[in-house]
VEXGU-404176 format. One record per residue (C-alpha): residue in three letters; y, z, x. Coordinates in steps of 0.25 Angstrom, whole numbers, padded with zeros to 4 digits, always signed. Layout:
BEGIN
ALAYZX ...
END
This chain:
BEGIN
MET-0008-0676-0381 SER-0015-0681-0393 ILE-0021-0694-0394 ALA-0010-0699-0403 ASP+0001-0695-0393 LYS-0006-0702-0382 LEU-0008-0714-0389 LEU+0007-0715-0395 ASP+0012-0712-0380 TRP+0004-0724-0376 TYR+0008-0733-0388 ASP+0023-0730-0385 ALA+0021-0735-0371 ASN+0011-0747-0374 ARG+0013-0751-0388 ARG+0011-0766-0391 SER+0024-0773-0396 LEU+0020-0780-0409 PRO+0029-0787-0418 TRP+0026-0778-0430 ARG+0027-0765-0422 SER+0039-0755-0422 ALA+0043-0746-0410 PRO+0035-0734-0408 ALA+0038-0723-0418 ASP+0045-0733-0428 HIS+0039-0737-0441 ALA+0036-0752-0441 GLU+0040-0761-0452 PRO+0029-0760-0463 TYR+0029-0775-0466 HIS+0027-0778-0451 VAL+0015-0768-0450 TRP+0008-0773-0463 LEU+0010-0788-0459 SER+0004-0786-0445 GLU-0007-0777-0449 ILE-0012-0787-0459 MET-0011-0798-0449 LEU-0018-0789-0438 GLN-0031-0787-0446 GLN-0042-0795-0439 THR-0031-0802-0431 THR-0026-0800-0416 VAL-0011-0795-0413 ALA-0009-0807-0405 THR-0012-0816-0417 VAL-0004-0808-0427 LYS+0009-0807-0419 GLY+0013-0822-0422 TYR+0008-0821-0437 PHE+0016-0808-0439 GLU+0029-0814-0433 LYS+0027-0827-0442 PHE+0025-0819-0454 LEU+0037-0810-0451 SER+0046-0821-0449 ARG+0042-0828-0462 TRP+0041-0816-0470 PRO+0049-0804-0464 THR+0046-0794-0475 VAL+0035-0791-0485 VAL+0044-0796-0496 ALA+0045-0810-0490 LEU+0030-0810-0487 ALA+0028-0807-0502 ALA+0037-0819-0506 ALA+0029-0829-0497 PRO+0019-0838-0504 LEU+0005-0834-0500 GLU+0002-0848-0495 ASP+0013-0846-0484 VAL+0008-0832-0480 LEU-0006-0838-0479 ALA-0001-0850-0471 GLU+0006-0841-0461 TRP-0007-0832-0460 ALA-0015-0844-0456 GLY-0023-0841-0444 LEU-0023-0826-0445 GLY-0036-0826-0454 TYR-0041-0816-0464 TYR-0032-0823-0475 ALA-0034-0812-0485 ARG-0024-0804-0476 ALA-0013-0814-0479 ARG-0015-0814-0494 ASN-0015-0799-0494 LEU-0003-0799-0486 HIS+0005-0808-0496 LYS-0001-0799-0508 CYS+0003-0786-0501 ALA+0017-0791-0498 ASN+0019-0795-0513 VAL+0014-0781-0517 ILE+0023-0774-0507 THR+0035-0783-0512 THR+0032-0781-0527 GLY+0026-0768-0528 HIS+0033-0760-0517 ASP+0047-0767-0516 GLY+0044-0774-0503 ARG+0041-0760-0496 PHE+0028-0756-0490 PRO+0021-0743-0495 GLU+0022-0733-0484 THR+0009-0725-0486 GLU-0005-0729-0481 ALA-0010-0727-0496 GLU+0000-0736-0502 LEU-0001-0747-0491 ARG-0016-0747-0493 ALA-0014-0751-0508 LEU-0008-0764-0504 PRO-0015-0778-0504 GLY-0022-0781-0490 ILE-0019-0767-0484 GLY-0031-0759-0481 ASP-0032-0745-0474 TYR-0029-0749-0460 THR-0017-0758-0464 ALA-0011-0747-0473 ALA-0013-0736-0462 ALA-0006-0745-0452 ILE+0006-0748-0460 ALA+0007-0734-0465 ALA+0007-0729-0450 ILE+0015-0740-0443 ALA+0025-0743-0453 PHE+0027-0729-0461 GLY+0022-0719-0451 GLU+0011-0713-0460 SER+0000-0706-0452 ALA-0010-0717-0456 VAL-0023-0719-0449 VAL-0023-0733-0443 VAL-0037-0739-0439 ASP-0038-0753-0434 GLY-0049-0759-0425 ASN-0041-0755-0412 VAL-0040-0741-0418 GLU-0055-0741-0421 ARG-0058-0744-0407 VAL-0049-0733-0401 VAL-0053-0722-0410 SER-0068-0725-0409 ARG-0067-0724-0394 LEU-0058-0712-0394 PHE-0068-0704-0403 ARG-0080-0712-0399 VAL-0084-0715-0413 SER-0098-0719-0413 GLU-0100-0724-0427 ALA-0099-0739-0429 LEU-0088-0747-0436 PRO-0086-0750-0447 ALA-0092-0736-0451 ALA-0084-0729-0440 LYS-0070-0733-0447 LYS-0069-0720-0455 GLN-0072-0711-0443 ILE-0062-0719-0434 LYS-0051-0718-0444 ALA-0054-0703-0445 ARG-0053-0702-0430 THR-0040-0710-0430 ALA-0034-0701-0440 GLU-0037-0689-0431 ILE-0028-0695-0420 THR-0017-0702-0429 PRO-0004-0694-0427 ALA+0005-0690-0439 GLN+0017-0697-0432 ARG+0017-0711-0426 ALA+0005-0715-0433 GLY+0009-0729-0433 ASP+0011-0729-0418 PHE-0002-0722-0416 ALA-0009-0733-0424 GLN-0003-0744-0416 ALA-0006-0737-0403 MET-0020-0736-0407 MET-0020-0751-0410 ASP-0013-0754-0397 LEU-0023-0745-0389 GLY-0035-0752-0395 SER-0029-0766-0393 ALA-0024-0764-0378 VAL-0032-0752-0372 CYS-0044-0748-0381 THR-0050-0762-0381 PRO-0063-0766-0387 LYS-0068-0770-0373 LYS-0064-0763-0359 PRO-0054-0753-0365 LYS-0043-0749-0356 CYS-0046-0734-0356 LEU-0038-0731-0344 LEU-0025-0736-0351 CYS-0029-0728-0364 PRO-0020-0716-0368 LEU-0032-0710-0375 HIS-0043-0712-0364 ARG-0044-0697-0362 ASP-0046-0695-0377 CYS-0057-0706-0379 ALA-0071-0702-0381 ALA-0076-0716-0378 LYS-0068-0717-0365 ALA-0075-0704-0361 GLU-0089-0710-0363 GLY-0085-0723-0357 ASP-0090-0731-0369 MET-0077-0736-0375 GLU-0082-0750-0378 LYS-0093-0744-0387 TYR-0082-0741-0397 PRO-0080-0743-0408 VAL-0095-0745-0412 LYS-0097-0757-0421 ALA-0108-0760-0430 PRO-0115-0773-0427 LYS-0108-0785-0432 LYS-0114-0794-0443 VAL-0117-0808-0439 LYS-0107-0817-0446 PRO-0113-0828-0455 THR-0109-0843-0454 ARG-0104-0850-0466 ARG-0103-0865-0466 ALA-0095-0875-0474 ILE-0089-0889-0475 SER-0074-0891-0475 PHE-0067-0904-0481 TRP-0056-0911-0473 LEU-0049-0921-0483 VAL-0037-0929-0478 HIS-0027-0938-0484 ASP-0015-0945-0478 GLY-0013-0934-0468 ASP-0016-0922-0477 VAL-0028-0913-0478 LEU-0034-0907-0490 LEU-0033-0892-0490 GLU-0038-0881-0499 ARG-0031-0869-0504 ARG-0042-0858-0504 PRO-0043-0848-0515 VAL-0035-0836-0514 LYS-0047-0827-0514 GLY-0057-0828-0503 LEU-0058-0831-0489 LEU-0045-0838-0484 GLY-0039-0836-0498 ALA-0027-0845-0501 MET-0028-0852-0488 PRO-0028-0867-0485 GLY-0041-0873-0481 LEU-0051-0884-0482 TYR-0060-0887-0493 SER-0074-0883-0489 THR-0088-0880-0494 PRO-0091-0865-0496 TRP-0091-0857-0484 VAL-0106-0853-0485 GLU-0115-0846-0475 ARG-0126-0856-0472 ILE-0134-0862-0460 ASP-0129-0876-0462 PHE-0117-0884-0467 PRO-0116-0890-0481 VAL-0123-0904-0482 LYS-0115-0915-0488 ALA-0121-0913-0502 GLU-0115-0899-0502 TRP-0102-0901-0496 LEU-0099-0913-0505 GLU-0099-0903-0517 HIS-0086-0897-0511 VAL-0078-0908-0506 PRO-0064-0908-0512 THR-0063-0923-0515 ASP-0072-0935-0516 ASP-0068-0942-0504 TYR-0077-0947-0493 TRP-0081-0934-0484 LYS-0086-0935-0470 PRO-0092-0924-0462 LEU-0084-0921-0449 GLU-0090-0917-0435 GLY-0088-0903-0430 LEU-0088-0888-0435 ALA-0077-0878-0438 LYS-0080-0864-0435 HIS-0073-0851-0440 THR-0077-0836-0440 PHE-0072-0827-0452 THR-0074-0812-0452 HIS-0087-0813-0459 PHE-0093-0827-0456 HIS-0092-0839-0448 LEU-0088-0852-0454 GLU-0093-0866-0449 THR-0086-0878-0456 GLN-0090-0893-0455 LEU-0080-0903-0461 VAL-0081-0916-0469 ALA-0068-0924-0470 ALA-0063-0935-0479 LYS-0050-0944-0481 ALA-0045-0942-0495 SER-0043-0954-0504 ALA-0031-0947-0510 ARG-0024-0934-0510 HIS-0033-0927-0519 ASN-0029-0915-0527 VAL-0040-0904-0525 GLU-0041-0890-0531 ASN-0034-0880-0522 GLY-0031-0891-0512 PHE-0019-0896-0505 TRP-0016-0907-0495 HIS-0009-0904-0482 PRO-0004-0912-0470 LEU-0014-0913-0458 ASP-0002-0912-0449 GLY+0002-0899-0454 LEU-0011-0893-0456 GLU-0007-0881-0446 ASN+0004-0877-0456 VAL-0005-0875-0469 GLY-0010-0862-0464 LEU-0025-0865-0463 PRO-0034-0853-0459 THR-0041-0854-0446 VAL-0054-0859-0451 PHE-0048-0871-0458 LYS-0040-0874-0446 LYS-0053-0875-0438 ILE-0058-0884-0449 ALA-0046-0893-0449 LEU-0046-0894-0434 LEU-0061-0899-0435 ALA-0057-0909-0445 ARG-0045-0914-0437 SER-0053-0916-0424 SER-0064-0923-0431 
END
């Protein structure tokens, strides 16, 4: 039997039941595949399930999602992180609705031209939703293939070789099931640590298993040390409300609600009073609070100290809006600002 046949037999008996999946050998709904794949980028399946079901309940079609205000989409996305994904999700829904009559393009090349859809996502939608024999490579597939062929080149340079090896074993039929089988195998069996090789349908084909050095693969280049940025955030309250900022559309956490703050700058210390006073949103009396909020982004750590004030009036501040403290959990704050707000409310 070929590697593909062995894996598909295993998948038919052991596949994960996920809300966006179809039955084996059936083509999945393109909207479901696209939505889940965008959500799953840098996020676990366990986390995505709830978000996927909420989105689908609120916006059951791509046309419905396109018609939603961006602020509503961002609020539902809050907590998933990587908010550019949500902005691109909304933009892509609009392009599909207005430029493709609400129907997803069916080829990998056409899908790749849509906003927020890269090589991996285009291949996944083409294979899983439309049955195209596209080569789908995510982190799980990289691990399986690098062990199967004992790829010695380090990531990320090895990506090209791993994709070529994956193409060699991807079948012309049931390419979508094959891709999902590889993902399931990497998630449940060919795990980063202590892989369950005796349960693997490909253990007799695996070069790393033959050598007994499975955990060596995939080979990864040394990680760069993440820098630490430091900032002061401003907590301004008035009559049970807090002043929030609607962040610029472009940039990190674009269009999301947050707190006014000094620039997030890599530095060894925090801004002193003379510095942070230049960034306060109002001329109220500001007082430093005890404590520190910490958050880690993909490329840097952020440490935040707080200064707080009670507003003398409900000021109108550029890009600002007032929101009830009692309903703060409903405004869609990104996790970094949830941590800062928790620090403020516990001080």
